[in-house]
N, C-alpha and C positions, 0 to 999 in steps of 0.2 A: 740724449736726452732724458733722461728716465723719466717718470709719469710722475712728480712728488705723491698729484695730487692739486697743482696749482693748481684752484676752480676754476681763475682766469683763463691759463691756453684750454681747460676745458670750454669754458661755456663758448671759446673762443673754437674752439671744433669744433664743436656742437653748429654752431653759426655758420660759419664756414663752410657744412659740409653740410648743411639744408640751402644754403646759398647755390649746388651746382659744385664745389670746386672740386679736382679732383685729390686725390689722400697723397699725390706728390705736390699738387701748390701748398694744400695745405703744411707742409714737410718743411718748403721754402720756406713757409710765414712763422711756423712757428721755431724752426733753427734747427730741427733734429731729421731723422730721420721715417725713409715711406714703410718701413718696416711699423716704427714703434706709432707713427700715427693708426697706418692698419690694423693694428695690436690691441689701439686705446679702444677701437667703434667697435672693434669685433667685443670688445669687454662692456661697453654701455653697450650694445645692444645694436648699433645704431650700423641702420642700411636704405640699400636705396631703394625704393619701388619698381623695380623692370616694370622694365613697358610693354603688352602686350601686342604677338608683334603683328605688324599692321598688316603686311603682303598674304594674303590663303592661295596656297598656291593654286588649282582643277587638277584634279588625280585623270591622264585623259586614260583610258584604255587600252590598251600595246595594238601598232595597229597587225593585220592578217595578211599573212605573206603565201601567195598565191604559187601555188607550186609553176614550180622555171619547167618547160619545153624545149629540151632543148636535146640534140642525136642519144649527145651522150650519155645522157636517162633513157629513149626511149630500147637501146638496148639494153639485154640480157644481161645478168655479168657473168653469169659463164662464159656468155658470149667474147667477151671483151677477155676474162681469160685464157683463153680456147683460145684466142691474137698475141695474146702477149708471151703468149710459153711459143707458138709457134714464130717466130721470129726473133725467136733468144738465141745469138750463138749458145752452144758446146764449148766448155768448155773444155781446154786444149790439156792432151794427155801425158806430161813428160815419162821417158822410164829414170830406173832409178840413176844412170850416172847420169840425168839432165842435170834429174834435183840437184845430186853432188856439188854436180859443178857452176853453179844459181848459186847453193849454198856458200862453196865457196868465194867465188863471185865480190858474193855478200860481205863473208867479213871483210877480203883487204878492202875495200872500201871503206868500210868502219872503221879502217884503224891508224 
């Protein structure tokens, strides 16, 4: 429904808006779209009074973290690395002939 400037509809719009009805409710009552009602409200500069926030959150400081005392933290990094490298197995070395055989088998399995 285009707003043709019907004073009766605009008066009803203002009355319903001030009574607290939503734009969708007003649109159903006037027989137009919600967007048409919102557009007319904007053109008439009608706004709802915004309520102030009721909740006032308290800002608390972040809790201070205590350092953990575990055995892993007690050892130095150099000791941890040296233990890991000592336990790690060295990779097996293959001859050129063995590598070609592995490659040929892989090609056969993929084809």
